[in-house]
C-alpha positions in Angstrom: 0.0 0.0 -0.1 1.1 3.6 -0.8 1.3 5.9 1.9 -0.5 8.8 -0.2 -3.5 6.5 -0.9 -4.4 5.4 2.5 -6.7 7.1 5.1 -5.3 8.3 8.5 -6.3 6.0 11.5 -6.6 7.1 15.0 -5.4 4.4 17.1 -7.1 4.8 20.6 -5.4 3.0 23.6 -7.8 3.2 26.8 -6.3 3.5 30.0 -7.3 3.5 33.8 -4.2 3.0 36.0 -2.6 0.7 33.4 1.0 2.8 33.1 2.5 -0.7 33.8 1.2 -2.0 30.2 1.9 1.4 28.5 5.6 0.8 27.3 5.1 -2.8 25.6 1.7 -1.3 23.8 3.3 2.0 22.7 6.8 0.4 21.5 4.8 -1.7 19.3 2.7 0.8 17.8 6.1 2.5 16.9 7.0 -0.5 14.7 3.7 -0.5 12.7 4.1 -0.7 8.8 0.8 1.0 8.6 2.6 4.9 7.8 -0.4 7.1 8.8 -1.6 6.0 11.9 -2.1 8.7 14.8 -2.1 7.2 18.7 -4.0 8.8 21.3 -3.7 7.6 25.0 -7.6 7.9 26.1 -6.9 8.2 29.8 -9.9 7.6 32.4 -8.5 9.9 35.4 -5.6 7.6 36.4 -3.8 7.9 39.5 -0.6 6.1 38.7 1.1 8.5 36.5 -0.1 7.1 33.4 -0.5 10.7 31.4 3.0 11.7 32.7 4.9 8.5 32.0 3.3 8.9 28.3 4.3 12.3 27.9 7.8 11.8 28.9 8.6 8.5 27.1 6.1 8.9 23.9 5.8 12.5 23.0 4.4 11.6 20.1 1.3 10.0 21.7 -1.7 12.6 21.9 -3.2 12.6 25.4 -7.1 12.7 25.6 -7.3 13.1 29.2 -10.7 12.5 31.0 -12.0 14.2 34.1 -13.3 10.6 35.6 -13.1 7.0 35.2 -15.9 6.8 32.4 -15.3 3.1 31.8 -14.8 1.5 28.2 -18.0 2.5 26.3 -18.5 6.1 27.1 -14.7 7.0 27.3 -14.3 5.7 23.5 -17.7 7.8 22.8 -15.9 11.0 24.1 -12.6 10.0 22.2 -14.0 9.6 18.5 -15.7 12.7 19.3 -12.4 14.4 19.5 -10.5 12.9 16.8 -11.0 13.5 13.0 -9.6 10.5 11.0 -11.6 8.6 9.0 -11.1 5.4 10.8 -10.5 4.4 14.5 -9.0 1.6 16.3 -10.4 0.6 19.6 -7.2 -0.8 21.5 -6.5 -2.1 25.0 -3.7 -0.7 27.0 -2.9 -4.1 28.1 -1.8 -5.2 24.6 1.1 -5.6 22.3 0.7 -5.8 18.5 2.5 -7.6 15.8 4.2 -5.0 13.4 1.9 -5.8 10.6 -1.1 -5.8 12.8 -2.6 -2.2 11.5 -2.0 -2.8 7.9 -3.5 -6.1 7.7 -6.2 -5.1 9.7 -7.2 -2.2 7.3 -6.8 -4.3 4.0 -10.4 -5.9 3.9 -12.0 -2.7 4.9 -10.1 -1.0 2.1 -11.6 -3.5 -0.6 -15.3 -3.2 0.5 -17.1 -0.5 1.6 -19.7 -2.5 2.9 -17.2 -3.7 5.7 -17.8 -1.5 8.7 -15.6 -2.7 11.0 -12.7 -5.4 11.3 -11.2 -7.2 14.2 -7.8 -8.5 15.2 -6.9 -12.4 16.2 -6.0 -11.8 19.8 -3.6 -14.5 21.6 -2.9 -14.9 25.2 0.3 -12.7 26.2 1.2 -15.3 28.7 0.4 -18.2 26.0 1.2 -16.7 22.8 0.5 -20.1 21.0 -3.3 -19.8 22.2 -6.1 -17.9 20.9 -8.0 -15.4 22.8 -10.4 -14.1 20.3 -10.6 -15.3 16.8 -13.8 -13.8 16.0 -17.1 -14.1 17.8 -21.1 -15.5 18.1 -24.2 -14.2 19.1 -26.2 -15.6 21.3 -29.9 -16.2 22.7 -28.5 -15.2 26.0 -27.6 -11.7 24.9 -23.7 -12.6 25.6 -20.8 -12.9 22.8 -19.1 -16.1 22.6 -15.5 -15.6 21.4 -14.4 -18.0 18.5 -12.0 -20.2 18.6 -10.8 -19.5 22.4 -8.3 -21.5 23.7 -7.4 -23.1 20.2 -3.7 -23.8 19.6 -2.8 -21.0 16.4 -1.1 -24.3 14.6 -4.3 -25.9 14.8 -5.0 -26.9 10.6 -8.7 -26.0 11.1 -8.2 -22.6 11.9 -9.4 -19.9 9.0 -6.5 -18.4 7.7 -8.2 -15.6 5.5 -10.6 -12.5 6.5 -14.3 -14.0 7.4 -17.7 -12.6 8.3 -18.1 -12.7 12.3 -20.9 -11.4 14.7 -18.8 -9.0 16.6 -15.1 -7.9 17.0 -13.6 -7.7 20.1 -13.4 -4.1 21.5 -9.8 -4.8 22.5 -8.6 -4.4 19.1 -11.2 -3.4 16.5 -10.9 -0.9 13.5 -14.0 0.8 12.6 -15.2 3.4 10.2 -15.7 6.6 12.2 -18.8 7.8 10.2 -20.5 4.5 10.6 -19.7 4.1 14.3 -21.3 7.8 14.9 -24.6 7.0 13.0 -25.1 3.7 14.6 -25.0 5.8 17.7 -21.7 4.8 19.0 -21.2 2.5 22.5 -24.1 2.5 24.7 -22.5 4.6 27.6 -24.6 2.4 30.1 -22.8 -0.7 29.4 -19.6 1.1 31.0 -17.8 -2.4 30.1 -18.5 -5.9 28.6 -20.7 -6.8 25.7 -21.0 -2.9 24.5 -19.0 -4.4 21.5 -21.6 -7.0 20.9 -24.4 -4.5 21.4 -22.7 -2.1 18.7 -22.4 -5.2 16.2 -25.8 -6.0 16.3 -26.8 -2.3 15.2 -24.4 -2.1 12.7 -25.6 -5.4 11.1 -29.1 -4.4 11.2 -28.0 -1.1 9.2 -26.8 -3.7 6.2 -23.0 -3.4 7.0 -20.7 -6.1 7.7 -17.9 -7.1 10.4 -15.1 -9.4 9.6 -12.1 -11.2 11.7 -8.5 -10.8 10.2 -6.6 -13.9 11.4 -3.3 -12.3 10.2 -3.9 -9.2 12.4 -2.0 -10.5 15.4 -2.6 -8.7 18.9 -1.3 -10.1 22.3 -3.5 -9.6 25.3 -3.4 -9.7 28.8 -6.6 -11.4 30.2 -9.0 -9.5 32.3 -6.5 -7.9 34.7 -9.3 -5.1 35.7 -12.2 -7.3 37.2 -10.7 -10.7 37.4 -12.1 -13.4 35.6 -15.4 -14.1 37.4 -15.7 -11.3 40.0 -19.0 -10.1 41.3 -18.2 -6.7 39.6 -17.8 -8.4 36.3 -20.6 -10.5 36.8 -22.9 -7.5 37.6 -21.9 -5.9 34.7 -22.5 -8.7 32.5 -25.8 -9.4 33.5 -27.3 -6.2 32.9 -25.3 -5.6 29.6 -26.6 -9.3 28.2 -29.9 -8.6 29.3 -30.2 -5.2 27.5 -28.7 -6.9 24.4 -31.7 -9.4 24.3 -34.4 -6.7 24.7 -32.8 -4.3 22.4 -32.0 -6.5 19.5 -34.0 -9.4 18.6 -37.6 -9.5 16.9 -40.6 -10.7 19.2 -40.4 -14.0 18.3 -37.1 -14.6 19.1 -37.2 -12.1 22.0 -39.7 -14.6 23.4 -37.3 -17.6 23.0 -34.5 -15.5 24.4 -36.2 -14.7 27.9 -36.7 -18.5 28.4 -33.1 -19.1 27.6 -31.8 -16.3 29.6 -33.9 -17.6 32.8 -32.4 -21.2 32.3 -29.1 -19.4 31.8 -29.5 -17.7 35.2 -31.0 -20.6 36.8 -27.9 -23.4 35.8 -25.5 -20.7 37.2 -27.4 -20.1 40.3 -27.6 -23.7 41.2 -23.8 -24.1 40.5 -22.8 -21.2 42.5 -25.0 -22.0 45.6 -23.6 -25.9 45.4 -20.0 -24.3 45.7 -21.1 -21.3 48.1 -20.6 -18.6 45.8 -23.2 -16.3 47.1 -21.2 -13.3 46.0 -21.7 -14.2 42.5 -25.2 -14.9 42.9 -26.2 -11.6 44.5 -24.0 -10.0 41.5 -26.3 -11.1 38.7 -29.4 -10.7 40.9 -28.1 -7.0 41.5 -27.7 -6.9 37.4 -31.2 -8.0 37.0 -32.6 -5.3 39.0 -30.6 -2.5 37.6 -31.8 -4.1 34.0 -35.5 -3.7 35.2 -35.2 -0.6 36.9 -33.8 1.1 33.4 -36.4 -0.6 31.3 -37.8 2.7 30.0 -34.6 3.6 28.7 -33.7 0.5 27.3 -37.3 0.5 25.6 -36.1 3.7 24.0 -33.0 2.2 23.0 -34.8 -0.7 21.5 -36.6 1.9 19.3 -33.3 3.6 18.1 -31.8 0.0 17.3 -34.7 -1.2 15.2 -35.0 1.7 13.0 -31.8 0.5 11.6 -33.2 -3.1 10.7 -32.7 -4.2 7.1 -32.0 -7.6 8.2 -34.4 -9.9 9.7 -33.6 -12.6 12.7 -33.7 -15.5 10.3 -30.7 -13.9 8.1 -28.6 -13.8 11.2 -29.1 -17.5 11.9 -28.6 -18.5 7.9 -25.5 -16.6 8.4 -24.5 -18.6 11.6 -24.0 -15.1 13.5 -26.4 -16.3 16.0 -25.9 -19.6 17.4 -28.4 -22.0 18.2 -29.3 -23.2 21.7 -27.8 -26.5 21.1 -24.4 -24.9 19.6 -24.3 -22.3 22.2 -24.7 -24.8 25.2 -22.2 -27.1 23.5 -19.5 -23.9 22.9 -20.1 -22.7 26.4 -19.3 -26.2 27.7 -16.2 -26.4 25.7 -15.1 -23.1 26.8 -15.8 -23.8 30.6 -13.4 -26.9 30.1 -10.9 -24.6 28.4 -10.8 -22.0 31.1 -10.3 -24.3 33.8 -7.1 -26.1 31.9 -6.0 -22.5 30.9 -6.4 -20.6 34.3 -7.6 -23.1 36.8 -10.8 -21.2 37.1 -14.4 -22.6 37.7 
């Protein structure tokens, strides 16, 4: 690619007290083969010296300093409003990227204007031979399931070329800024978790596509902020997945999704009661109460989402973007086994 023919891309690195991650992240961005990237630190009012460190050691990085911790969703919305590049990348601070990461990530979008967003293959930084995110699926439970999570990168069954995916992980996603804004950006009520799934639903319903790019590689340190199954994470995931269900499915699918959701919660409650994990049970109850308390707003958001719709729910199933209940249960069982093996987590 010739630099004069390439668009400028804003790489937005979100940060909250993650100064210890920034060196590796920014050094990897300095080595990128894509010539027109502009790197920004989007700082959620860190108290660990992240901004001062960046100014001293990476003066080329533009600082977007926010007055408080807005989480993932609203912080990125505010950052996108401040930049002017036609494409933006959402990149976790706890990552470092292969040198051709951005060049390869942009390539599919350059070839097809209907591709609104592209996501990278994310590998575990501590286990770089293992996939953290290889694309994703929607589910009737409102959660996103990471495709190929825990699969070895040498597995011959893995796709090698870009392919459509339900959503791109917000930890390493390139998106057309104009389409992002037209879709309403991230829902700020989500704070963090499944906000990328929510956005992806709207992008697909608008008639655009999302692709996963396997040769665009990012190395990721897994969930250092809230832990792997902490009550804080469970609360956020619960309220956000319920919002996803109510905002995006048509009424027939919604009725099925409510039943699936109740079964999903019941199964988890039974498991946690057996292992006396009361804090986890209370977290999903609080998440449910938060959702119902915000139902009028979510109904308004549903109207906003549905006005974009040019694709019905059966289309999503035909394209295998939404997993069937049987396929979801099978994949969740596989993911649980993989996580127990990798992290000794229940």
